[in-house]
KEKE-3310 file (N, C-alpha, C; in steps of 0.2 Angstrom, whole numbers, plus 5000, padded with zeros to 4 digits):
npx = (5737:5731:5714:5708:5696:5687:5681:5678:5677:5673:5675:5665:5662:5659:5651:5649:5640:5625:5618:5607:5597:5592:5583:5585:5598:5607:5601:5603:5617:5619:5613:5622:5633:5627:5626:5639:5642:5634:5640:5652:5646:5641:5654:5658:5647:5649:5661:5673:5691:5698:5696:5695:5697:5696:5700:5694:5685:5681:5673:5680:5694:5689:5678:5664:5670:5662:5656:5668:5672:5662:5664:5676:5673:5664:5673:5682:5673:5672:5684:5693:5695:5705:5706:5710:5716:5717:5721:5712:5709:5700:5701:5715:5732:5736:5742:5731:5723:5711:5716:5729:5733:5735:5726:5719:5708:5714:5713:5714:5723:5733:5738:5753:5760:5770:5775:5771:5771:5761:5761:5752:5754:5747:5737:5744:5746:5749:5748:5748:5751:5748:5745:5736:5744:5740:5728:5730:5738:5751:5752:5762:5773:5776:5773:5784:5788:5788:5780:5788:5787:5780:5771:5762:5747:5743:5737:5733:5728:5721:5718:5712:5713:5709:5718:5725:5737:5749:5744:5734:5729:5725:5731:5735:5731:5738:5737:5749:5755:5746:5749:5762:5762:5761:5751:5737:5725:5718:5711:5701:5697:5689:5682:5665:5656:5652:5663:5665:5674:5690:5704:5722:5734:5738:5733:5719:5706:5696:5683:5673:5664:5653:5645:5634:5625:5629:5622:5612:5619:5624:5616:5605:5607:5618:5633:5644:5659:5660:5673:5683:5699:5706:5714:5710:5708:5701:5685:5671:5657:5643:5636:5621:5619:5615:5605:5596:5591:5597:5587:5584:5570:5561:5545:5532:5520:5510:5498:5490:5476:5473:5480:5478:5479:5492:5500:5494:5497:5511:5514:5508:5516:5529:5527:5523:5535:5545:5540:5542:5552:5548:5544:5556:5566:5576:5571:5573:5562:5558:5548:5541:5536:5522:5512:5498:5498:5492:5493:5497:5511:5512:5524:5528:5517:5517:5529:5527:5516:5522:5531:5525:5525:5537:5555:5562:5560:5562:5556:5556:5552:5551:5544:5537:5529:5514:5513:5511:5524:5528:5516:5514:5525:5521:5513:5509:5510:5517:5521:5522:5533:5543:5544:5547:5560:5567:5567:5575:5587:5590:5591:5603:5613:5626:5629:5631:5625:5611:5603:5601:5596:5583:5578:5576:5567:5556:5554:5551:5539:5531:5531:5522:5510:5510:5517:5534:5546:5561:5575:5586:5596:5598)
npy = (5341:5329:5329:5332:5326:5330:5328:5339:5341:5346:5348:5340:5335:5323:5315:5326:5333:5340:5348:5356:5350:5340:5325:5322:5322:5311:5305:5314:5314:5302:5305:5314:5306:5298:5307:5309:5296:5297:5307:5300:5291:5299:5303:5291:5288:5299:5296:5301:5306:5308:5311:5324:5329:5342:5343:5341:5330:5322:5327:5327:5318:5309:5301:5289:5272:5265:5275:5279:5267:5266:5277:5275:5263:5268:5276:5266:5259:5265:5262:5259:5273:5286:5294:5308:5315:5329:5333:5343:5356:5350:5337:5333:5326:5319:5309:5301:5300:5295:5291:5286:5272:5256:5250:5257:5262:5256:5265:5277:5291:5300:5315:5321:5330:5339:5349:5341:5330:5320:5309:5304:5294:5288:5297:5308:5318:5328:5329:5341:5346:5350:5344:5347:5346:5347:5356:5369:5378:5387:5398:5398:5408:5403:5388:5374:5366:5366:5365:5355:5348:5351:5343:5338:5340:5350:5350:5357:5352:5359:5364:5378:5396:5409:5424:5440:5441:5432:5429:5421:5407:5396:5391:5402:5407:5416:5428:5429:5417:5409:5414:5411:5397:5389:5381:5372:5371:5375:5366:5371:5370:5373:5385:5386:5391:5391:5397:5407:5402:5408:5417:5418:5424:5410:5401:5393:5394:5389:5388:5375:5374:5367:5351:5348:5359:5365:5372:5386:5397:5393:5392:5388:5381:5367:5359:5351:5352:5348:5346:5351:5350:5357:5361:5373:5379:5379:5372:5373:5365:5367:5355:5353:5345:5343:5335:5341:5358:5371:5384:5401:5411:5425:5431:5442:5446:5456:5457:5448:5446:5439:5427:5415:5416:5415:5403:5397:5407:5406:5393:5393:5402:5396:5384:5389:5395:5385:5374:5358:5354:5358:5350:5344:5352:5362:5374:5391:5401:5418:5429:5444:5461:5473:5472:5472:5479:5470:5458:5441:5433:5418:5408:5396:5388:5388:5382:5370:5365:5365:5355:5343:5344:5347:5344:5350:5364:5380:5394:5412:5427:5442:5453:5470:5481:5489:5505:5522:5530:5542:5548:5538:5541:5552:5548:5545:5534:5518:5512:5523:5530:5520:5520:5533:5535:5525:5530:5542:5536:5530:5541:5547:5537:5528:5523:5510:5505:5509:5500:5489:5495:5499:5487:5482:5491:5487:5474:5477:5484:5473:5465:5471:5467:5454:5437:5436:5428:5419:5424:5414:5414:5426)
npz = (5790:5802:5806:5822:5833:5848:5865:5877:5894:5912:5929:5935:5948:5955:5968:5976:5989:5990:6001:6004:5998:6006:6009:5996:5993:5992:5981:5971:5970:5964:5952:5946:5944:5934:5924:5921:5916:5905:5897:5894:5885:5875:5870:5864:5855:5846:5841:5845:5845:5856:5874:5885:5902:5912:5926:5944:5943:5953:5968:5980:5987:5995:5993:5991:5988:5979:5971:5965:5958:5949:5941:5935:5929:5919:5911:5906:5899:5886:5880:5865:5866:5871:5887:5894:5910:5920:5936:5948:5960:5969:5968:5970:5966:5978:5992:5995:5984:5972:5960:5962:5960:5954:5946:5937:5923:5907:5897:5902:5905:5917:5920:5927:5941:5938:5924:5909:5895:5884:5871:5857:5845:5835:5832:5829:5839:5853:5870:5883:5900:5918:5934:5949:5964:5977:5987:5983:5971:5963:5949:5933:5924:5911:5901:5903:5893:5875:5859:5847:5835:5819:5813:5822:5831:5845:5861:5877:5893:5907:5924:5931:5935:5925:5924:5927:5933:5943:5956:5961:5970:5963:5952:5942:5925:5914:5900:5894:5897:5889:5876:5875:5874:5863:5859:5850:5856:5872:5885:5897:5915:5931:5932:5933:5924:5907:5894:5879:5864:5864:5857:5857:5847:5838:5847:5854:5867:5880:5893:5898:5907:5921:5920:5928:5938:5954:5963:5967:5962:5951:5939:5926:5909:5907:5902:5890:5879:5862:5851:5837:5829:5816:5800:5798:5810:5826:5831:5841:5848:5859:5870:5878:5893:5906:5919:5926:5929:5939:5944:5946:5949:5947:5952:5950:5962:5963:5957:5964:5974:5985:5997:5992:5979:5975:5973:5961:5952:5952:5948:5935:5929:5929:5922:5909:5906:5906:5901:5894:5902:5915:5927:5930:5935:5948:5958:5964:5970:5970:5977:5971:5970:5975:5990:6000:6017:6026:6020:6019:6014:6006:6007:6012:6009:5995:5992:5997:5990:5977:5979:5975:5962:5956:5955:5965:5976:5983:5992:5992:6000:5994:5993:5994:6005:6001:6004:6010:6014:6018:6024:6034:6042:6049:6058:6076:6083:6087:6075:6066:6073:6071:6057:6054:6061:6053:6040:6043:6046:6033:6025:6029:6027:6019:6002:6002:6013:6012:6004:6013:6024:6019:6016:6029:6034:6026:6031:6044:6043:6038:6049:6058:6055:6051:6052:6050:6040:6043:6033:6028:6018:6013)
capx = (5738:5725:5709:5706:5689:5688:5676:5680:5672:5677:5671:5659:5661:5655:5651:5647:5633:5621:5615:5601:5592:5589:5582:5586:5605:5610:5599:5607:5624:5619:5612:5628:5637:5624:5627:5646:5641:5631:5646:5656:5642:5641:5660:5658:5643:5652:5667:5679:5697:5700:5692:5699:5694:5700:5700:5688:5681:5678:5672:5685:5698:5686:5671:5664:5673:5657:5656:5675:5672:5657:5667:5681:5670:5662:5679:5684:5668:5673:5690:5700:5696:5709:5703:5716:5713:5721:5718:5710:5710:5696:5704:5723:5736:5739:5743:5725:5720:5709:5720:5735:5731:5738:5720:5716:5707:5719:5713:5714:5730:5733:5743:5757:5760:5775:5774:5772:5768:5759:5761:5748:5757:5742:5733:5749:5744:5753:5744:5752:5747:5750:5739:5736:5747:5737:5722:5732:5744:5752:5753:5769:5773:5775:5774:5792:5788:5785:5780:5794:5785:5775:5767:5758:5743:5745:5732:5734:5723:5723:5713:5715:5709:5711:5719:5730:5744:5751:5743:5729:5731:5722:5734:5734:5733:5738:5737:5756:5755:5743:5752:5769:5762:5762:5746:5732:5719:5719:5705:5701:5692:5689:5676:5659:5652:5656:5665:5665:5681:5694:5710:5727:5738:5735:5730:5712:5705:5689:5680:5667:5659:5652:5639:5628:5625:5630:5618:5608:5624:5627:5610:5604:5609:5625:5635:5651:5660:5662:5677:5687:5705:5708:5719:5707:5708:5697:5678:5667:5649:5641:5631:5618:5619:5612:5598:5591:5594:5595:5584:5581:5565:5557:5538:5529:5513:5507:5491:5486:5472:5472:5486:5477:5480:5499:5502:5492:5501:5518:5514:5507:5522:5534:5525:5524:5542:5550:5537:5543:5557:5545:5544:5563:5571:5577:5569:5573:5557:5558:5541:5542:5530:5519:5507:5495:5501:5490:5494:5501:5514:5512:5530:5528:5512:5519:5534:5524:5512:5526:5535:5522:5525:5544:5560:5564:5558:5562:5552:5558:5547:5555:5539:5537:5523:5511:5511:5513:5529:5528:5510:5515:5530:5518:5509:5512:5510:5524:5523:5524:5539:5548:5545:5551:5567:5571:5568:5580:5593:5591:5593:5610:5617:5630:5626:5632:5620:5604:5598:5600:5591:5577:5575:5574:5561:5550:5553:5548:5532:5527:5530:5517:5504:5510:5523:5540:5550:5568:5578:5593:5601:5598)
capy = (5337:5325:5332:5329:5327:5329:5330:5343:5342:5347:5350:5335:5335:5317:5314:5332:5333:5346:5346:5359:5345:5336:5318:5321:5323:5305:5303:5319:5312:5297:5308:5317:5300:5296:5312:5307:5290:5300:5310:5295:5288:5304:5302:5285:5289:5304:5293:5306:5304:5309:5314:5329:5330:5347:5343:5341:5325:5320:5332:5326:5312:5305:5299:5282:5268:5263:5280:5279:5262:5267:5282:5271:5258:5272:5277:5259:5257:5268:5260:5261:5280:5288:5299:5312:5318:5333:5334:5349:5357:5346:5330:5334:5320:5318:5302:5298:5301:5288:5290:5283:5265:5252:5247:5262:5259:5256:5270:5283:5294:5305:5320:5322:5336:5343:5350:5335:5329:5313:5309:5299:5294:5286:5303:5313:5322:5329:5332:5344:5348:5349:5342:5350:5341:5349:5360:5375:5378:5394:5397:5399:5413:5400:5381:5373:5362:5369:5360:5355:5345:5354:5338:5335:5345:5351:5352:5357:5352:5363:5366:5384:5402:5414:5429:5445:5440:5425:5430:5417:5401:5391:5390:5407:5406:5423:5429:5428:5410:5406:5416:5407:5390:5386:5376:5374:5372:5373:5364:5373:5368:5377:5390:5382:5394:5390:5403:5406:5400:5414:5415:5423:5421:5403:5397:5394:5391:5390:5384:5371:5374:5361:5348:5349:5364:5362:5376:5391:5401:5389:5391:5388:5375:5365:5354:5349:5355:5344:5351:5348:5354:5355:5365:5380:5381:5375:5373:5370:5364:5365:5350:5353:5338:5342:5331:5346:5365:5376:5390:5407:5414:5431:5431:5447:5444:5462:5456:5444:5450:5435:5423:5409:5417:5415:5397:5396:5411:5403:5387:5395:5406:5391:5380:5393:5397:5380:5369:5351:5353:5361:5346:5341:5357:5364:5381:5396:5406:5424:5433:5451:5466:5476:5469:5476:5478:5464:5452:5436:5430:5411:5405:5389:5384:5388:5377:5363:5363:5364:5349:5338:5345:5348:5340:5354:5371:5384:5400:5417:5433:5448:5458:5476:5483:5495:5510:5529:5530:5549:5548:5534:5544:5557:5545:5546:5527:5514:5511:5529:5531:5516:5522:5540:5533:5521:5535:5546:5532:5529:5548:5549:5531:5528:5519:5502:5503:5510:5494:5485:5498:5499:5480:5482:5495:5483:5468:5479:5485:5467:5462:5475:5464:5447:5434:5437:5422:5420:5423:5412:5414:5433)
capz = (5796:5804:5810:5829:5836:5855:5870:5883:5900:5918:5935:5936:5955:5957:5976:5980:5993:5990:6008:6005:5995:6012:6008:5989:5992:5989:5974:5967:5969:5959:5945:5944:5941:5928:5919:5918:5911:5898:5894:5890:5880:5869:5867:5860:5849:5842:5839:5846:5845:5863:5879:5889:5908:5915:5933:5948:5941:5959:5973:5984:5987:6001:5991:5992:5983:5974:5966:5961:5954:5944:5937:5931:5924:5913:5907:5903:5894:5880:5877:5866:5866:5877:5891:5898:5915:5924:5943:5950:5967:5973:5968:5968:5966:5985:5993:5996:5977:5969:5954:5964:5960:5948:5943:5933:5916:5903:5892:5906:5906:5922:5920:5933:5945:5935:5917:5906:5888:5882:5864:5854:5838:5830:5831:5828:5844:5859:5876:5888:5906:5924:5939:5956:5969:5983:5986:5981:5966:5960:5941:5931:5918:5905:5902:5902:5887:5870:5853:5842:5828:5816:5810:5827:5834:5852:5866:5884:5898:5913:5929:5934:5935:5920:5928:5924:5936:5946:5963:5963:5973:5959:5945:5937:5918:5911:5893:5893:5897:5884:5870:5874:5875:5856:5859:5846:5860:5879:5888:5904:5920:5937:5931:5932:5918:5900:5890:5872:5862:5863:5854:5857:5842:5835:5852:5856:5873:5883:5899:5896:5913:5924:5917:5932:5943:5961:5968:5963:5960:5945:5936:5919:5905:5908:5897:5888:5872:5857:5847:5831:5827:5809:5797:5798:5817:5831:5831:5847:5849:5866:5870:5884:5896:5913:5920:5930:5929:5945:5941:5951:5945:5951:5950:5953:5964:5964:5955:5969:5979:5991:5997:5988:5972:5973:5971:5954:5948:5952:5944:5928:5926:5928:5916:5903:5904:5906:5897:5895:5908:5921:5933:5931:5938:5954:5958:5969:5968:5973:5976:5971:5969:5981:5993:6006:6024:6030:6015:6021:6008:6008:6005:6014:6006:5988:5992:5999:5984:5972:5980:5972:5955:5953:5959:5971:5976:5989:5990:5996:6000:5993:5991:5998:6008:5998:6009:6009:6020:6021:6028:6040:6047:6053:6064:6083:6086:6087:6068:6064:6075:6067:6050:6054:6062:6048:6035:6045:6045:6026:6022:6030:6026:6013:5997:6003:6019:6010:6002:6019:6029:6016:6017:6036:6034:6024:6036:6050:6041:6038:6056:6062:6053:6050:6054:6045:6040:6043:6027:6030:6012:6010)
cpx = (5731:5721:5708:5700:5689:5682:5680:5675:5677:5672:5664:5657:5657:5656:5650:5640:5630:5616:5608:5595:5589:5589:5584:5594:5608:5608:5602:5614:5624:5617:5618:5633:5634:5625:5634:5646:5638:5636:5650:5652:5642:5648:5661:5653:5645:5658:5673:5686:5700:5696:5696:5695:5698:5699:5693:5683:5677:5677:5677:5689:5695:5679:5670:5667:5668:5657:5663:5675:5668:5660:5672:5678:5667:5667:5681:5679:5669:5680:5689:5701:5700:5706:5709:5713:5719:5718:5717:5711:5705:5698:5711:5726:5740:5739:5737:5720:5717:5713:5727:5734:5734:5732:5716:5714:5713:5719:5713:5722:5729:5739:5747:5757:5765:5773:5776:5769:5767:5758:5757:5750:5752:5738:5737:5746:5748:5748:5748:5747:5751:5745:5741:5739:5744:5731:5723:5738:5745:5754:5760:5768:5772:5776:5781:5793:5785:5785:5786:5793:5779:5770:5762:5754:5744:5739:5735:5728:5725:5717:5716:5711:5712:5712:5724:5736:5744:5749:5738:5732:5728:5724:5732:5736:5732:5738:5744:5758:5752:5747:5759:5768:5763:5756:5741:5725:5721:5712:5705:5696:5693:5683:5670:5654:5656:5658:5665:5673:5684:5701:5716:5733:5735:5732:5723:5711:5698:5688:5674:5662:5658:5646:5633:5629:5625:5626:5615:5612:5627:5620:5610:5607:5617:5627:5643:5652:5663:5667:5681:5693:5706:5713:5716:5707:5704:5690:5675:5660:5647:5635:5628:5617:5616:5606:5593:5595:5592:5593:5582:5576:5561:5550:5535:5521:5509:5499:5487:5482:5471:5478:5485:5478:5488:5502:5500:5496:5508:5518:5513:5513:5528:5533:5525:5531:5546:5547:5538:5547:5554:5546:5551:5568:5571:5576:5570:5568:5557:5552:5543:5535:5528:5513:5504:5498:5499:5490:5499:5504:5515:5518:5530:5523:5514:5524:5531:5520:5516:5530:5532:5522:5532:5549:5561:5562:5559:5559:5554:5553:5552:5550:5540:5530:5520:5509:5514:5518:5529:5522:5511:5520:5527:5514:5513:5512:5516:5526:5525:5531:5545:5549:5549:5558:5571:5572:5574:5587:5595:5594:5601:5615:5621:5627:5626:5627:5613:5600:5597:5595:5584:5574:5573:5568:5555:5549:5549:5540:5528:5526:5525:5510:5504:5516:5528:5544:5557:5571:5585:5598:5601:5601)
cpy = (5334:5329:5328:5331:5325:5331:5333:5344:5343:5348:5346:5335:5329:5316:5320:5331:5339:5346:5350:5355:5341:5329:5317:5321:5317:5303:5308:5317:5306:5300:5311:5312:5298:5301:5311:5301:5292:5303:5305:5292:5292:5303:5296:5285:5294:5302:5298:5303:5303:5312:5318:5331:5335:5348:5343:5336:5322:5326:5333:5319:5307:5303:5292:5278:5265:5268:5280:5273:5263:5272:5279:5266:5262:5274:5271:5257:5260:5267:5257:5269:5282:5294:5302:5316:5323:5335:5341:5350:5353:5339:5330:5327:5319:5310:5298:5298:5295:5287:5287:5275:5262:5249:5252:5259:5260:5262:5277:5285:5300:5309:5321:5329:5341:5344:5343:5335:5321:5313:5303:5299:5292:5292:5309:5319:5322:5332:5334:5345:5348:5349:5346:5344:5342:5354:5367:5374:5385:5393:5399:5404:5409:5392:5379:5369:5365:5364:5361:5351:5348:5349:5335:5341:5345:5354:5352:5356:5354:5365:5373:5390:5407:5421:5434:5445:5433:5425:5424:5410:5395:5391:5396:5406:5413:5423:5427:5420:5407:5408:5412:5400:5386:5381:5378:5375:5371:5372:5366:5371:5373:5382:5386:5385:5393:5397:5402:5405:5407:5412:5421:5420:5415:5399:5398:5391:5393:5386:5381:5372:5367:5357:5347:5354:5361:5366:5381:5397:5398:5387:5390:5381:5374:5360:5353:5352:5349:5348:5347:5353:5352:5361:5373:5383:5376:5377:5370:5370:5363:5360:5350:5346:5337:5339:5336:5353:5368:5382:5395:5411:5419:5431:5437:5445:5450:5461:5452:5448:5446:5430:5417:5409:5416:5409:5396:5400:5408:5397:5388:5398:5401:5386:5383:5394:5391:5374:5362:5350:5355:5357:5344:5346:5358:5372:5385:5401:5412:5428:5440:5455:5469:5473:5473:5474:5471:5457:5447:5432:5422:5407:5397:5385:5383:5382:5370:5360:5361:5357:5343:5338:5345:5345:5343:5361:5374:5391:5406:5423:5439:5454:5465:5478:5490:5500:5517:5530:5537:5550:5544:5537:5550:5555:5545:5539:5524:5513:5517:5531:5527:5518:5529:5539:5530:5526:5540:5543:5531:5536:5549:5543:5532:5523:5512:5500:5504:5504:5490:5488:5498:5492:5479:5485:5490:5477:5471:5481:5479:5464:5465:5471:5457:5444:5435:5431:5424:5419:5421:5413:5421:5438)
cpz = (5798:5808:5817:5832:5843:5859:5876:5888:5906:5923:5936:5944:5957:5965:5980:5983:5993:5996:6008:6002:6000:6010:6001:5988:5989:5982:5969:5965:5964:5952:5942:5941:5935:5922:5916:5914:5905:5894:5890:5885:5874:5866:5862:5854:5844:5839:5839:5846:5852:5868:5884:5896:5912:5922:5937:5945:5947:5964:5978:5984:5992:5999:5992:5986:5978:5969:5961:5956:5948:5939:5932:5926:5918:5908:5903:5898:5887:5877:5870:5866:5872:5880:5895:5904:5919:5930:5944:5958:5972:5973:5966:5969:5972:5986:5993:5989:5975:5963:5956:5965:5954:5944:5939:5926:5911:5898:5896:5907:5911:5921:5926:5936:5942:5927:5913:5899:5887:5875:5862:5847:5833:5828:5829:5833:5850:5864:5881:5894:5912:5929:5945:5960:5976:5982:5983:5976:5963:5952:5940:5925:5911:5906:5900:5896:5881:5864:5849:5836:5825:5813:5815:5829:5842:5856:5873:5888:5905:5918:5932:5933:5930:5924:5925:5928:5939:5953:5965:5965:5969:5952:5940:5930:5915:5903:5891:5892:5891:5877:5869:5874:5868:5855:5853:5850:5867:5882:5895:5909:5926:5937:5929:5926:5912:5897:5883:5870:5861:5860:5855:5852:5839:5840:5854:5863:5876:5889:5896:5901:5916:5920:5921:5937:5950:5966:5963:5961:5953:5941:5929:5916:5906:5903:5896:5881:5868:5852:5842:5830:5820:5806:5797:5805:5822:5831:5837:5846:5856:5865:5877:5887:5903:5914:5922:5930:5936:5942:5947:5947:5950:5948:5954:5955:5966:5962:5960:5974:5986:5991:5993:5981:5970:5970:5963:5950:5947:5947:5936:5925:5925:5922:5910:5901:5903:5902:5899:5901:5915:5927:5935:5935:5945:5954:5964:5967:5972:5972:5976:5971:5976:5983:5998:6012:6027:6025:6018:6015:6010:6005:6006:6010:5998:5988:5993:5993:5978:5972:5977:5964:5952:5958:5965:5971:5983:5987:5995:5995:6000:5991:5996:6000:6004:6003:6007:6015:6023:6026:6035:6045:6051:6058:6070:6086:6085:6079:6065:6066:6072:6060:6050:6056:6057:6042:6036:6044:6037:6023:6023:6029:6020:6008:5998:6009:6017:6009:6009:6024:6026:6016:6024:6037:6032:6028:6042:6049:6041:6045:6060:6061:6052:6052:6048:6046:6040:6036:6028:6024:6009:6015)
residu = (MET:GLN:THR:ILE:LYS:PHE:LEU:HIS:CYS:ALA:ASP:VAL:HIS:ILE:GLY:ALA:ALA:GLN:SER:PHE:LEU:GLY:THR:LEU:THR:GLU:LYS:ARG:GLN:ILE:GLU:VAL:LEU:MET:THR:PHE:GLU:HIS:ILE:MET:GLU:ILE:ALA:LYS:GLN:GLN:ALA:VAL:ASP:ILE:VAL:LEU:ILE:ALA:GLY:ASP:LEU:PHE:ASP:SER:ASN:ARG:ILE:SER:GLN:GLU:LEU:ILE:LYS:ARG:THR:PHE:ASP:ALA:ILE:GLU:GLU:ILE:SER:PRO:ILE:PRO:VAL:VAL:PHE:CYS:ALA:GLY:ASN:HIS:ASP:PRO:LEU:THR:ALA:ASP:SER:PRO:PHE:ASN:THR:ASN:ASN:LEU:PRO:GLN:ASN:LEU:TYR:VAL:ILE:PRO:THR:GLN:ASP:SER:ILE:LYS:THR:PHE:ASP:ASP:LEU:LYS:LEU:ASN:ILE:TYR:GLY:ARG:SER:PHE:GLY:GLY:VAL:TYR:MET:LYS:GLY:VAL:PRO:GLN:PHE:SER:ILE:THR:PRO:SER:ASP:ASP:ASN:TYR:ARG:ASN:ILE:MET:VAL:LEU:HIS:GLY:GLU:ALA:ALA:GLY:ASP:LEU:ASN:SER:ASN:TYR:ASN:SER:ILE:THR:GLN:GLY:PHE:VAL:SER:SER:SER:GLY:MET:ASP:TYR:ILE:ALA:LEU:GLY:HIS:ILE:HIS:LYS:LYS:SER:ASP:ILE:THR:SER:ILE:GLY:LYS:THR:HIS:PHE:SER:TYR:CYS:GLY:CYS:PRO:GLU:GLY:GLN:GLY:PHE:ASP:GLU:ASP:GLY:GLU:LYS:GLY:VAL:TYR:LEU:GLY:GLU:LEU:ASN:ASP:SER:GLY:CYS:GLU:LEU:LYS:PHE:ILE:PRO:ILE:CYS:ARG:ARG:MET:HIS:LEU:THR:VAL:GLN:ILE:ASP:ILE:SER:SER:CYS:ASN:ASP:SER:ALA:ASP:VAL:THR:PRO:LEU:VAL:CYS:GLU:THR:LEU:LYS:ALA:LYS:TYR:LYS:GLU:SER:PHE:ALA:ASP:ASN:LEU:TYR:LYS:ILE:ILE:LEU:THR:GLY:GLU:VAL:GLU:PRO:ASP:PHE:CYS:VAL:PRO:THR:LYS:GLU:VAL:ALA:SER:ARG:LEU:SER:ASP:LEU:VAL:TYR:PHE:ALA:LYS:VAL:ARG:ASP:ASN:THR:THR:VAL:ARG:ALA:ASP:LEU:THR:ALA:LEU:ALA:GLN:GLN:THR:ASP:LEU:LYS:GLY:ILE:PHE:VAL:ARG:LYS:MET:LEU:GLU:LYS:ILE:GLU:ILE:ALA:ASP:ASP:ALA:GLN:LYS:PRO:LEU:LEU:LYS:ASP:ALA:LEU:GLN:ILE:GLY:LEU:LYS:ALA:PHE:ASN:THR:GLU:VAL:GLU:TYR:ARG:GLU:ASP:GLN)
# end
């Protein structure tokens, strides 16, 4: 049978506003659009037979008309390569969907909200799928259409959540569903972290993840899958594509004798670790280690100085005070009473409460000597 070369992407979330970026928010929206344009360029350069977009191309159905137009222009630019889109929970096929128009690119094929099949006879390929028709969609035990022609390859495009049952509101995809599908490959979207290719019977499936992280819970390298279906099975190659990585980095500042030593240590650590991409990334820096009671951890200074060197950085203080807690608890002053009471609470607390109380103890100790910053994300 004919070999099929495809590009699998999902969860681009064009139009998403990463509000924590402040004045960079709008610029970042344009960068995500540019990443999608780059994906389409890769599809053309690699001469793929088909592009599969497994949902959440747009972050919502209410983004700017300019972003919608630019997105459709990028798809049209790679014509005649067909692009198959399955709507996700962020861009469902509701009345206000950008895909409910007669002016879609001629090479764009939108999967309906019911089980469906689109046949590409020139490729001897069938594409199956079902789009979200609202922000929630229940999964089904099995797909209602099964392959009937052994001379055609079969791919399914789905946005949903791999699950052990059908209880998810985001299109549960169970092992039973996969095994009964009869597909050669299932291109999945919804989970923003890529998975390795997995097989149940002859059916291969995977999540490609998102091509650009939307926050620090989606850190590291992001990209798309370039795949090939042949008589031996399915092969996938991950192509890193993100313009910027979200990175959470813990840096031990125990060796710093003065607050002025912290910024150089942070910069040296980041440059050594990320080298050429150092300036392009978004960083969440968590300062750790032990410091003296009167040591002022300069989070605002570090963030400010980094702002001239990298795209974005926020800095959090997670250091602990270097102190003999047993000795402090014997003191009769306010600090001693505080430490003694906190140690008593920690002693009788359950496992879930102990970390919170230990953190409170450290914050209290710092407050006796210096200003303590509000940690809004911890």
